PDB file of N, CA, C and O in Angstrom, chain B, residues numbered from 101:
ATOM      1  N   MET B 101     122.562  90.764  61.708  1.00  0.00           N
ATOM      2  CA  MET B 101     121.251  90.703  62.333  1.00  0.00           C
ATOM      3  C   MET B 101     120.136  91.080  61.373  1.00  0.00           C
ATOM      4  O   MET B 101     119.044  90.513  61.420  1.00  0.00           O
ATOM      5  N   LEU B 102     120.418  92.036  60.507  1.00  0.00           N
ATOM      6  CA  LEU B 102     119.379  92.435  59.563  1.00  0.00           C
ATOM      7  C   LEU B 102     118.989  91.287  58.651  1.00  0.00           C
ATOM      8  O   LEU B 102     117.848  91.211  58.197  1.00  0.00           O
ATOM      9  N   SER B 103     119.929  90.396  58.383  1.00  0.00           N
ATOM     10  CA  SER B 103     119.606  89.250  57.533  1.00  0.00           C
ATOM     11  C   SER B 103     118.617  88.315  58.222  1.00  0.00           C
ATOM     12  O   SER B 103     117.892  87.587  57.545  1.00  0.00           O
ATOM     13  N   LEU B 104     118.571  88.320  59.560  1.00  0.00           N
ATOM     14  CA  LEU B 104     117.595  87.496  60.272  1.00  0.00           C
ATOM     15  C   LEU B 104     116.183  88.023  60.058  1.00  0.00           C
ATOM     16  O   LEU B 104     115.218  87.259  60.072  1.00  0.00           O
ATOM     17  N   LEU B 105     116.067  89.332  59.862  1.00  0.00           N
ATOM     18  CA  LEU B 105     114.759  89.914  59.571  1.00  0.00           C
ATOM     19  C   LEU B 105     114.375  89.545  58.142  1.00  0.00           C
ATOM     20  O   LEU B 105     113.246  89.135  57.873  1.00  0.00           O
ATOM     21  N   GLY B 106     115.342  89.698  57.227  1.00  0.00           N
ATOM     22  CA  GLY B 106     115.235  89.281  55.838  1.00  0.00           C
ATOM     23  C   GLY B 106     113.841  89.157  55.276  1.00  0.00           C
ATOM     24  O   GLY B 106     113.049  90.097  55.326  1.00  0.00           O
ATOM     25  N   ALA B 107     113.549  87.992  54.742  1.00  0.00           N
ATOM     26  CA  ALA B 107     112.253  87.735  54.121  1.00  0.00           C
ATOM     27  C   ALA B 107     111.147  87.590  55.148  1.00  0.00           C
ATOM     28  O   ALA B 107     109.976  87.473  54.788  1.00  0.00           O
ATOM     29  N   SER B 108     111.508  87.597  56.420  1.00  0.00           N
ATOM     30  CA  SER B 108     110.502  87.426  57.467  1.00  0.00           C
ATOM     31  C   SER B 108     109.744  88.696  57.774  1.00  0.00           C
ATOM     32  O   SER B 108     108.720  88.643  58.457  1.00  0.00           O
ATOM     33  N   GLY B 109     110.208  89.839  57.294  1.00  0.00           N
ATOM     34  CA  GLY B 109     109.488  91.050  57.619  1.00  0.00           C
ATOM     35  C   GLY B 109     110.146  92.312  57.126  1.00  0.00           C
ATOM     36  O   GLY B 109     111.098  92.284  56.346  1.00  0.00           O
ATOM     37  N   SER B 110     109.603  93.443  57.608  1.00  0.00           N
ATOM     38  CA  SER B 110     110.103  94.748  57.216  1.00  0.00           C
ATOM     39  C   SER B 110     109.989  95.708  58.390  1.00  0.00           C
ATOM     40  O   SER B 110     109.285  95.438  59.363  1.00  0.00           O
ATOM     41  N   LEU B 111     110.682  96.818  58.286  1.00  0.00           N
ATOM     42  CA  LEU B 111     110.731  97.811  59.350  1.00  0.00           C
ATOM     43  C   LEU B 111     109.963  99.065  58.958  1.00  0.00           C
ATOM     44  O   LEU B 111     109.799  99.357  57.773  1.00  0.00           O
ATOM     45  N   PHE B 112     109.489  99.808  59.966  1.00  0.00           N
ATOM     46  CA  PHE B 112     108.880 101.114  59.762  1.00  0.00           C
ATOM     47  C   PHE B 112     108.860 101.839  61.097  1.00  0.00           C
ATOM     48  O   PHE B 112     109.212 101.265  62.127  1.00  0.00           O
ATOM     49  N   HIS B 113     108.448 103.100  61.079  1.00  0.00           N
ATOM     50  CA  HIS B 113     108.321 103.883  62.308  1.00  0.00           C
ATOM     51  C   HIS B 113     107.038 104.701  62.261  1.00  0.00           C
ATOM     52  O   HIS B 113     106.471 104.936  61.194  1.00  0.00           O
ATOM     53  N   THR B 114     106.590 105.130  63.442  1.00  0.00           N
ATOM     54  CA  THR B 114     105.407 105.980  63.537  1.00  0.00           C
ATOM     55  C   THR B 114     105.837 107.442  63.551  1.00  0.00           C
ATOM     56  O   THR B 114     107.028 107.742  63.630  1.00  0.00           O
ATOM     57  N   ALA B 115     104.865 108.352  63.475  1.00  0.00           N
ATOM     58  CA  ALA B 115     105.153 109.785  63.537  1.00  0.00           C
ATOM     59  C   ALA B 115     105.808 110.148  64.862  1.00  0.00           C
ATOM     60  O   ALA B 115     106.573 111.110  64.932  1.00  0.00           O
ATOM     61  N   ALA B 116     105.515 109.390  65.909  1.00  0.00           N
ATOM     62  CA  ALA B 116     106.111 109.634  67.229  1.00  0.00           C
ATOM     63  C   ALA B 116     107.529 109.068  67.327  1.00  0.00           C
ATOM     64  O   ALA B 116     108.201 109.259  68.340  1.00  0.00           O
ATOM     65  N   GLY B 117     107.988 108.372  66.282  1.00  0.00           N
ATOM     66  CA  GLY B 117     109.345 107.843  66.254  1.00  0.00           C
ATOM     67  C   GLY B 117     109.508 106.454  66.836  1.00  0.00           C
ATOM     68  O   GLY B 117     110.633 106.000  67.042  1.00  0.00           O
ATOM     69  N   VAL B 118     108.407 105.773  67.105  1.00  0.00           N
ATOM     70  CA  VAL B 118     108.487 104.411  67.639  1.00  0.00           C
ATOM     71  C   VAL B 118     108.763 103.451  66.482  1.00  0.00           C
ATOM     72  O   VAL B 118     108.071 103.473  65.465  1.00  0.00           O
ATOM     73  N   ALA B 119     109.775 102.615  66.650  1.00  0.00           N
ATOM     74  CA  ALA B 119     110.197 101.677  65.617  1.00  0.00           C
ATOM     75  C   ALA B 119     109.429 100.360  65.728  1.00  0.00           C
ATOM     76  O   ALA B 119     109.225  99.834  66.822  1.00  0.00           O
ATOM     77  N   TYR B 120     109.010  99.841  64.578  1.00  0.00           N
ATOM     78  CA  TYR B 120     108.245  98.590  64.519  1.00  0.00           C
ATOM     79  C   TYR B 120     108.821  97.675  63.451  1.00  0.00           C
ATOM     80  O   TYR B 120     109.497  98.113  62.519  1.00  0.00           O
ATOM     81  N   GLY B 121     108.534  96.403  63.615  1.00  0.00           N
ATOM     82  CA  GLY B 121     108.827  95.415  62.600  1.00  0.00           C
ATOM     83  C   GLY B 121     107.564  94.669  62.240  1.00  0.00           C
ATOM     84  O   GLY B 121     106.828  94.229  63.123  1.00  0.00           O
ATOM     85  N   ASP B 122     107.305  94.521  60.962  1.00  0.00           N
ATOM     86  CA  ASP B 122     106.237  93.651  60.465  1.00  0.00           C
ATOM     87  C   ASP B 122     106.877  92.301  60.220  1.00  0.00           C
ATOM     88  O   ASP B 122     107.837  92.200  59.456  1.00  0.00           O
ATOM     89  N   LEU B 123     106.365  91.277  60.848  1.00  0.00           N
ATOM     90  CA  LEU B 123     106.932  89.939  60.735  1.00  0.00           C
ATOM     91  C   LEU B 123     105.882  88.979  60.203  1.00  0.00           C
ATOM     92  O   LEU B 123     104.691  89.132  60.474  1.00  0.00           O
ATOM     93  N   ILE B 124     106.333  87.994  59.448  1.00  0.00           N
ATOM     94  CA  ILE B 124     105.445  86.919  59.006  1.00  0.00           C
ATOM     95  C   ILE B 124     105.706  85.736  59.930  1.00  0.00           C
ATOM     96  O   ILE B 124     106.789  85.150  59.925  1.00  0.00           O
ATOM     97  N   ILE B 125     104.698  85.399  60.717  1.00  0.00           N
ATOM     98  CA  ILE B 125     104.814  84.314  61.690  1.00  0.00           C
ATOM     99  C   ILE B 125     103.657  83.349  61.454  1.00  0.00           C
ATOM    100  O   ILE B 125     102.487  83.728  61.501  1.00  0.00           O
ATOM    101  N   ASP B 126     104.012  82.101  61.201  1.00  0.00           N
ATOM    102  CA  ASP B 126     103.012  81.065  60.906  1.00  0.00           C
ATOM    103  C   ASP B 126     102.059  81.508  59.791  1.00  0.00           C
ATOM    104  O   ASP B 126     100.857  81.251  59.849  1.00  0.00           O
ATOM    105  N   GLY B 127     102.617  82.175  58.780  1.00  0.00           N
ATOM    106  CA  GLY B 127     101.836  82.558  57.618  1.00  0.00           C
ATOM    107  C   GLY B 127     101.003  83.812  57.763  1.00  0.00           C
ATOM    108  O   GLY B 127     100.285  84.177  56.832  1.00  0.00           O
ATOM    109  N   GLN B 128     101.074  84.482  58.896  1.00  0.00           N
ATOM    110  CA  GLN B 128     100.309  85.725  59.036  1.00  0.00           C
ATOM    111  C   GLN B 128     101.203  86.857  59.511  1.00  0.00           C
ATOM    112  O   GLN B 128     102.207  86.638  60.189  1.00  0.00           O
ATOM    113  N   ARG B 129     100.817  88.075  59.139  1.00  0.00           N
ATOM    114  CA  ARG B 129     101.602  89.249  59.498  1.00  0.00           C
ATOM    115  C   ARG B 129     101.302  89.681  60.921  1.00  0.00           C
ATOM    116  O   ARG B 129     100.146  89.784  61.332  1.00  0.00           O
ATOM    117  N   GLU B 130     102.373  89.931  61.663  1.00  0.00           N
ATOM    118  CA  GLU B 130     102.258  90.475  63.005  1.00  0.00           C
ATOM    119  C   GLU B 130     103.155  91.698  63.078  1.00  0.00           C
ATOM    120  O   GLU B 130     104.219  91.730  62.460  1.00  0.00           O
ATOM    121  N   THR B 131     102.734  92.695  63.825  1.00  0.00           N
ATOM    122  CA  THR B 131     103.481  93.933  63.955  1.00  0.00           C
ATOM    123  C   THR B 131     103.867  94.116  65.409  1.00  0.00           C
ATOM    124  O   THR B 131     103.007  94.192  66.286  1.00  0.00           O
ATOM    125  N   TRP B 132     105.172  94.187  65.658  1.00  0.00           N
ATOM    126  CA  TRP B 132     105.673  94.329  67.024  1.00  0.00           C
ATOM    127  C   TRP B 132     106.635  95.502  67.111  1.00  0.00           C
ATOM    128  O   TRP B 132     107.408  95.751  66.186  1.00  0.00           O
ATOM    129  N   ALA B 133     106.585  96.215  68.217  1.00  0.00           N
ATOM    130  CA  ALA B 133     107.559  97.267  68.481  1.00  0.00           C
ATOM    131  C   ALA B 133     108.938  96.618  68.614  1.00  0.00           C
ATOM    132  O   ALA B 133     109.073  95.550  69.211  1.00  0.00           O
ATOM    133  N   ILE B 134     109.950  97.265  68.059  1.00  0.00           N
ATOM    134  CA  ILE B 134     111.311  96.728  68.113  1.00  0.00           C
ATOM    135  C   ILE B 134     111.755  96.509  69.559  1.00  0.00           C
ATOM    136  O   ILE B 134     112.466  95.546  69.847  1.00  0.00           O
ATOM    137  N   ARG B 135     111.347  97.383  70.460  1.00  0.00           N
ATOM    138  CA  ARG B 135     111.778  97.290  71.858  1.00  0.00           C
ATOM    139  C   ARG B 135     110.861  96.413  72.716  1.00  0.00           C
ATOM    140  O   ARG B 135     111.014  96.378  73.937  1.00  0.00           O
ATOM    141  N   SER B 136     109.920  95.711  72.101  1.00  0.00           N
ATOM    142  CA  SER B 136     109.010  94.864  72.873  1.00  0.00           C
ATOM    143  C   SER B 136     109.667  93.533  73.236  1.00  0.00           C
ATOM    144  O   SER B 136     110.606  93.086  72.576  1.00  0.00           O
ATOM    145  N   ARG B 137     109.166  92.922  74.275  1.00  0.00           N
ATOM    146  CA  ARG B 137     109.643  91.604  74.697  1.00  0.00           C
ATOM    147  C   ARG B 137     109.419  90.571  73.593  1.00  0.00           C
ATOM    148  O   ARG B 137     110.265  89.710  73.355  1.00  0.00           O
ATOM    149  N   GLN B 138     108.268  90.667  72.924  1.00  0.00           N
ATOM    150  CA  GLN B 138     107.951  89.726  71.848  1.00  0.00           C
ATOM    151  C   GLN B 138     109.014  89.787  70.747  1.00  0.00           C
ATOM    152  O   GLN B 138     109.497  88.755  70.282  1.00  0.00           O
ATOM    153  N   PHE B 139     109.371  91.005  70.339  1.00  0.00           N
ATOM    154  CA  PHE B 139     110.353  91.144  69.267  1.00  0.00           C
ATOM    155  C   PHE B 139     111.712  90.629  69.709  1.00  0.00           C
ATOM    156  O   PHE B 139     112.390  89.946  68.941  1.00  0.00           O
ATOM    157  N   ARG B 140     112.124  90.941  70.928  1.00  0.00           N
ATOM    158  CA  ARG B 140     113.415  90.442  71.443  1.00  0.00           C
ATOM    159  C   ARG B 140     113.437  88.918  71.437  1.00  0.00           C
ATOM    160  O   ARG B 140     114.415  88.312  71.000  1.00  0.00           O
ATOM    161  N   ASN B 141     112.376  88.306  71.915  1.00  0.00           N
ATOM    162  CA  ASN B 141     112.316  86.842  71.950  1.00  0.00           C
ATOM    163  C   ASN B 141     112.314  86.244  70.543  1.00  0.00           C
ATOM    164  O   ASN B 141     112.952  85.220  70.297  1.00  0.00           O
ATOM    165  N   TRP B 142     111.597  86.886  69.626  1.00  0.00           N
ATOM    166  CA  TRP B 142     111.581  86.416  68.237  1.00  0.00           C
ATOM    167  C   TRP B 142     112.982  86.488  67.641  1.00  0.00           C
ATOM    168  O   TRP B 142     113.413  85.560  66.957  1.00  0.00           O
ATOM    169  N   LEU B 143     113.702  87.593  67.898  1.00  0.00           N
ATOM    170  CA  LEU B 143     115.052  87.756  67.367  1.00  0.00           C
ATOM    171  C   LEU B 143     116.001  86.703  67.943  1.00  0.00           C
ATOM    172  O   LEU B 143     116.833  86.153  67.222  1.00  0.00           O
ATOM    173  N   ARG B 144     115.877  86.427  69.237  1.00  0.00           N
ATOM    174  CA  ARG B 144     116.694  85.363  69.852  1.00  0.00           C
ATOM    175  C   ARG B 144     116.426  84.014  69.183  1.00  0.00           C
ATOM    176  O   ARG B 144     117.350  83.263  68.871  1.00  0.00           O
ATOM    177  N   LYS B 145     115.152  83.728  68.973  1.00  0.00           N
ATOM    178  CA  LYS B 145     114.770  82.455  68.354  1.00  0.00           C
ATOM    179  C   LYS B 145     115.319  82.354  66.937  1.00  0.00           C
ATOM    180  O   LYS B 145     115.885  81.325  66.568  1.00  0.00           O
ATOM    181  N   ARG B 146     115.160  83.413  66.133  1.00  0.00           N
ATOM    182  CA  ARG B 146     115.663  83.416  64.756  1.00  0.00           C
ATOM    183  C   ARG B 146     117.180  83.251  64.726  1.00  0.00           C
ATOM    184  O   ARG B 146     117.717  82.539  63.878  1.00  0.00           O
ATOM    185  N   TYR B 147     117.866  83.911  65.656  1.00  0.00           N
ATOM    186  CA  TYR B 147     119.321  83.791  65.722  1.00  0.00           C
ATOM    187  C   TYR B 147     119.712  82.342  65.994  1.00  0.00           C
ATOM    188  O   TYR B 147     120.602  81.799  65.338  1.00  0.00           O
ATOM    189  N   PHE B 148     119.052  81.727  66.952  1.00  0.00           N
ATOM    190  CA  PHE B 148     119.362  80.334  67.272  1.00  0.00           C
ATOM    191  C   PHE B 148     119.083  79.426  66.079  1.00  0.00           C
ATOM    192  O   PHE B 148     119.876  78.532  65.784  1.00  0.00           O
ATOM    193  N   GLU B 149     117.966  79.646  65.391  1.00  0.00           N
ATOM    194  CA  GLU B 149     117.630  78.834  64.223  1.00  0.00           C
ATOM    195  C   GLU B 149     118.680  78.971  63.114  1.00  0.00           C
ATOM    196  O   GLU B 149     119.014  77.991  62.449  1.00  0.00           O
ATOM    197  N   GLU B 150     119.191  80.178  62.919  1.00  0.00           N
ATOM    198  CA  GLU B 150     120.159  80.429  61.843  1.00  0.00           C
ATOM    199  C   GLU B 150     121.586  80.060  62.223  1.00  0.00           C
ATOM    200  O   GLU B 150     122.323  79.511  61.405  1.00  0.00           O
ATOM    201  N   ILE B 151     121.987  80.361  63.472  1.00  0.00           N
ATOM    202  CA  ILE B 151     123.379  80.235  63.891  1.00  0.00           C
ATOM    203  C   ILE B 151     123.619  78.981  64.730  1.00  0.00           C
ATOM    204  O   ILE B 151     124.709  78.408  64.706  1.00  0.00           O
ATOM    205  N   GLY B 152     122.599  78.563  65.466  1.00  0.00           N
ATOM    206  CA  GLY B 152     122.743  77.389  66.313  1.00  0.00           C
ATOM    207  C   GLY B 152     123.365  77.674  67.661  1.00  0.00           C
ATOM    208  O   GLY B 152     123.854  76.762  68.327  1.00  0.00           O
ATOM    209  N   ASP B 153     123.352  78.923  68.068  1.00  0.00           N
ATOM    210  CA  ASP B 153     123.940  79.328  69.348  1.00  0.00           C
ATOM    211  C   ASP B 153     123.069  80.409  69.959  1.00  0.00           C
ATOM    212  O   ASP B 153     122.239  81.011  69.278  1.00  0.00           O
ATOM    213  N   ALA B 154     123.262  80.651  71.248  1.00  0.00           N
ATOM    214  CA  ALA B 154     122.511  81.686  71.945  1.00  0.00           C
ATOM    215  C   ALA B 154     123.046  83.068  71.590  1.00  0.00           C
ATOM    216  O   ALA B 154     124.241  83.241  71.351  1.00  0.00           O
ATOM    217  N   LEU B 155     122.165  84.028  71.559  1.00  0.00           N
ATOM    218  CA  LEU B 155     122.515  85.419  71.285  1.00  0.00           C
ATOM    219  C   LEU B 155     122.889  86.094  72.597  1.00  0.00           C
ATOM    220  O   LEU B 155     122.091  86.097  73.535  1.00  0.00           O
ATOM    221  N   SER B 156     124.076  86.662  72.681  1.00  0.00           N
ATOM    222  CA  SER B 156     124.513  87.318  73.916  1.00  0.00           C
ATOM    223  C   SER B 156     123.715  88.591  74.157  1.00  0.00           C
ATOM    224  O   SER B 156     123.140  89.155  73.225  1.00  0.00           O
ATOM    225  N   SER B 157     123.680  89.039  75.396  1.00  0.00           N
ATOM    226  CA  SER B 157     122.968  90.270  75.742  1.00  0.00           C
ATOM    227  C   SER B 157     123.532  91.464  74.989  1.00  0.00           C
ATOM    228  O   SER B 157     122.780  92.308  74.501  1.00  0.00           O
ATOM    229  N   ALA B 158     124.861  91.535  74.892  1.00  0.00           N
ATOM    230  CA  ALA B 158     125.495  92.650  74.186  1.00  0.00           C
ATOM    231  C   ALA B 158     125.122  92.638  72.708  1.00  0.00           C
ATOM    232  O   ALA B 158     124.831  93.688  72.134  1.00  0.00           O
ATOM    233  N   ALA B 159     125.129  91.461  72.090  1.00  0.00           N
ATOM    234  CA  ALA B 159     124.770  91.351  70.676  1.00  0.00           C
ATOM    235  C   ALA B 159     123.296  91.679  70.466  1.00  0.00           C
ATOM    236  O   ALA B 159     122.941  92.319  69.476  1.00  0.00           O
ATOM    237  N   LEU B 160     122.445  91.254  71.376  1.00  0.00           N
ATOM    238  CA  LEU B 160     121.022  91.557  71.279  1.00  0.00           C
ATOM    239  C   LEU B 160     120.791  93.059  71.369  1.00  0.00           C
ATOM    240  O   LEU B 160     120.032  93.615  70.575  1.00  0.00           O
ATOM    241  N   THR B 161     121.433  93.722  72.323  1.00  0.00           N
ATOM    242  CA  THR B 161     121.293  95.165  72.473  1.00  0.00           C
ATOM    243  C   THR B 161     121.774  95.889  71.227  1.00  0.00           C
ATOM    244  O   THR B 161     121.121  96.819  70.754  1.00  0.00           O
ATOM    245  N   ALA B 162     122.912  95.466  70.694  1.00  0.00           N
ATOM    246  CA  ALA B 162     123.445  96.088  69.479  1.00  0.00           C
ATOM    247  C   ALA B 162     122.492  95.886  68.300  1.00  0.00           C
ATOM    248  O   ALA B 162     122.264  96.813  67.522  1.00  0.00           O
ATOM    249  N   ALA B 163     121.938  94.690  68.165  1.00  0.00           N
ATOM    250  CA  ALA B 163     121.013  94.398  67.076  1.00  0.00           C
ATOM    251  C   ALA B 163     119.744  95.242  67.193  1.00  0.00           C
ATOM    252  O   ALA B 163     119.267  95.790  66.199  1.00  0.00           O
ATOM    253  N   LEU B 164     119.202  95.345  68.398  1.00  0.00           N
ATOM    254  CA  LEU B 164     117.998  96.155  68.601  1.00  0.00           C
ATOM    255  C   LEU B 164     118.271  97.628  68.316  1.00  0.00           C
ATOM    256  O   LEU B 164     117.439  98.305  67.712  1.00  0.00           O
ATOM    257  N   ASP B 165     119.420  98.126  68.741  1.00  0.00           N
ATOM    258  CA  ASP B 165     119.796  99.514  68.458  1.00  0.00           C
ATOM    259  C   ASP B 165     119.866  99.754  66.949  1.00  0.00           C
ATOM    260  O   ASP B 165     119.361 100.759  66.449  1.00  0.00           O
ATOM    261  N   LEU B 166     120.494  98.828  66.235  1.00  0.00           N
ATOM    262  CA  LEU B 166     120.626  98.959  64.790  1.00  0.00           C
ATOM    263  C   LEU B 166     119.272  98.887  64.090  1.00  0.00           C
ATOM    264  O   LEU B 166     118.973  99.707  63.222  1.00  0.00           O
ATOM    265  N   LEU B 167     118.456  97.906  64.467  1.00  0.00           N
ATOM    266  CA  LEU B 167     117.143  97.767  63.849  1.00  0.00           C
ATOM    267  C   LEU B 167     116.267  98.984  64.128  1.00  0.00           C
ATOM    268  O   LEU B 167     115.533  99.440  63.251  1.00  0.00           O
ATOM    269  N   GLU B 168     116.343  99.508  65.343  1.00  0.00           N
ATOM    270  CA  GLU B 168     115.568 100.692  65.697  1.00  0.00           C
ATOM    271  C   GLU B 168     116.012 101.893  64.847  1.00  0.00           C
ATOM    272  O   GLU B 168     115.169 102.632  64.337  1.00  0.00           O
ATOM    273  N   ALA B 169     117.315 102.090  64.694  1.00  0.00           N
ATOM    274  CA  ALA B 169     117.824 103.190  63.880  1.00  0.00           C
ATOM    275  C   ALA B 169     117.417 103.024  62.415  1.00  0.00           C
ATOM    276  O   ALA B 169     117.010 103.990  61.770  1.00  0.00           O
ATOM    277  N   LYS B 170     117.526 101.797  61.888  1.00  0.00           N
ATOM    278  CA  LYS B 170     117.111 101.543  60.502  1.00  0.00           C
ATOM    279  C   LYS B 170     115.624 101.845  60.321  1.00  0.00           C
ATOM    280  O   LYS B 170     115.226 102.428  59.312  1.00  0.00           O
ATOM    281  N   ALA B 171     114.806 101.451  61.293  1.00  0.00           N
ATOM    282  CA  ALA B 171     113.365 101.699  61.208  1.00  0.00           C
ATOM    283  C   ALA B 171     113.058 103.194  61.271  1.00  0.00           C
ATOM    284  O   ALA B 171     112.169 103.674  60.568  1.00  0.00           O
ATOM    285  N   GLN B 172     113.781 103.924  62.099  1.00  0.00           N
ATOM    286  CA  GLN B 172     113.507 105.348  62.277  1.00  0.00           C
ATOM    287  C   GLN B 172     114.035 106.210  61.141  1.00  0.00           C
ATOM    288  O   GLN B 172     113.418 107.220  60.802  1.00  0.00           O
ATOM    289  N   PHE B 173     115.165 105.835  60.542  1.00  0.00           N
ATOM    290  CA  PHE B 173     115.804 106.714  59.566  1.00  0.00           C
ATOM    291  C   PHE B 173     115.781 106.202  58.131  1.00  0.00           C
ATOM    292  O   PHE B 173     115.852 106.998  57.195  1.00  0.00           O
ATOM    293  N   ASP B 174     115.685 104.903  57.944  1.00  0.00           N
ATOM    294  CA  ASP B 174     115.749 104.345  56.594  1.00  0.00           C
ATOM    295  C   ASP B 174     114.439 103.711  56.127  1.00  0.00           C
ATOM    296  O   ASP B 174     114.328 103.301  54.972  1.00  0.00           O
ATOM    297  N   ALA B 175     113.467 103.628  56.996  1.00  0.00           N
ATOM    298  CA  ALA B 175     112.215 102.956  56.665  1.00  0.00           C
ATOM    299  C   ALA B 175     111.069 103.976  56.644  1.00  0.00           C
ATOM    300  O   ALA B 175     111.197 105.068  57.199  1.00  0.00           O
ATOM    301  N   PRO B 176     109.971 103.622  56.015  1.00  0.00           N
ATOM    302  CA  PRO B 176     108.859 104.576  55.899  1.00  0.00           C
ATOM    303  C   PRO B 176     108.155 104.831  57.234  1.00  0.00           C
ATOM    304  O   PRO B 176     108.228 104.037  58.172  1.00  0.00           O
ATOM    305  N   GLU B 177     107.477 105.965  57.272  1.00  0.00           N
ATOM    306  CA  GLU B 177     106.602 106.274  58.412  1.00  0.00           C
ATOM    307  C   GLU B 177     105.220 105.715  58.099  1.00  0.00           C
ATOM    308  O   GLU B 177     104.710 105.874  56.990  1.00  0.00           O
ATOM    309  N   ARG B 178     104.627 105.064  59.080  1.00  0.00           N
ATOM    310  CA  ARG B 178     103.278 104.516  58.921  1.00  0.00           C
ATOM    311  C   ARG B 178     102.492 104.742  60.189  1.00  0.00           C
ATOM    312  O   ARG B 178     103.057 104.952  61.262  1.00  0.00           O
ATOM    313  N   GLN B 179     101.195 104.696  60.055  1.00  0.00           N
ATOM    314  CA  GLN B 179     100.321 104.730  61.223  1.00  0.00           C
ATOM    315  C   GLN B 179     100.149 103.316  61.729  1.00  0.00           C
ATOM    316  O   GLN B 179     100.171 102.353  60.962  1.00  0.00           O
ATOM    317  N   ILE B 180      99.977 103.208  63.040  1.00  0.00           N
ATOM    318  CA  ILE B 180      99.729 101.897  63.629  1.00  0.00           C
ATOM    319  C   ILE B 180      98.326 101.901  64.207  1.00  0.00           C
ATOM    320  O   ILE B 180      97.900 102.865  64.842  1.00  0.00           O
ATOM    321  N   ARG B 181      97.634 100.835  63.981  1.00  0.00           N
ATOM    322  CA  ARG B 181      96.273 100.693  64.519  1.00  0.00           C
ATOM    323  C   ARG B 181      96.244  99.456  65.392  1.00  0.00           C
ATOM    324  O   ARG B 181      96.761  98.404  65.017  1.00  0.00           O
ATOM    325  N   VAL B 182      95.643  99.588  66.547  1.00  0.00           N
ATOM    326  CA  VAL B 182      95.529  98.467  67.471  1.00  0.00           C
ATOM    327  C   VAL B 182      94.215  97.748  67.186  1.00  0.00           C
ATOM    328  O   VAL B 182      93.138  98.344  67.205  1.00  0.00           O
ATOM    329  N   ARG B 183      94.337  96.465  66.924  1.00  0.00           N
ATOM    330  CA  ARG B 183      93.167  95.651  66.638  1.00  0.00           C
ATOM    331  C   ARG B 183      92.957  94.681  67.788  1.00  0.00           C
ATOM    332  O   ARG B 183      93.906  94.043  68.246  1.00  0.00           O
ATOM    333  N   THR B 184      91.744  94.569  68.250  1.00  0.00           N
ATOM    334  CA  THR B 184      91.419  93.607  69.301  1.00  0.00           C
ATOM    335  C   THR B 184      90.493  92.545  68.737  1.00  0.00           C
ATOM    336  O   THR B 184      89.734  92.780  67.796  1.00  0.00           O
ATOM    337  N   HIS B 185      90.576  91.416  69.320  1.00  0.00           N
ATOM    338  CA  HIS B 185      89.757  90.289  68.834  1.00  0.00           C
ATOM    339  C   HIS B 185      88.520  90.151  69.666  1.00  0.00           C
ATOM    340  O   HIS B 185      87.705  89.263  69.417  1.00  0.00           O
TER     341      HIS B 185
END
């Protein structure tokens, strides 16, 4: 699963311990919480693009758990700022 994140982005966490992924989507950087619906849907889509099959619920949960742990323990701490248009 980590290979699906690959060149598409990177992980980090906030001081409060919330895990995030920075993703490059359509040429621009987007930052989504690992546990957000957007991130789950993006991961499902990337899995289908790479593997050609649907991602099971169990595999999705395991992948999110792993990515969250990697973001919290192996990735840098950063501040998050909410930008509105």
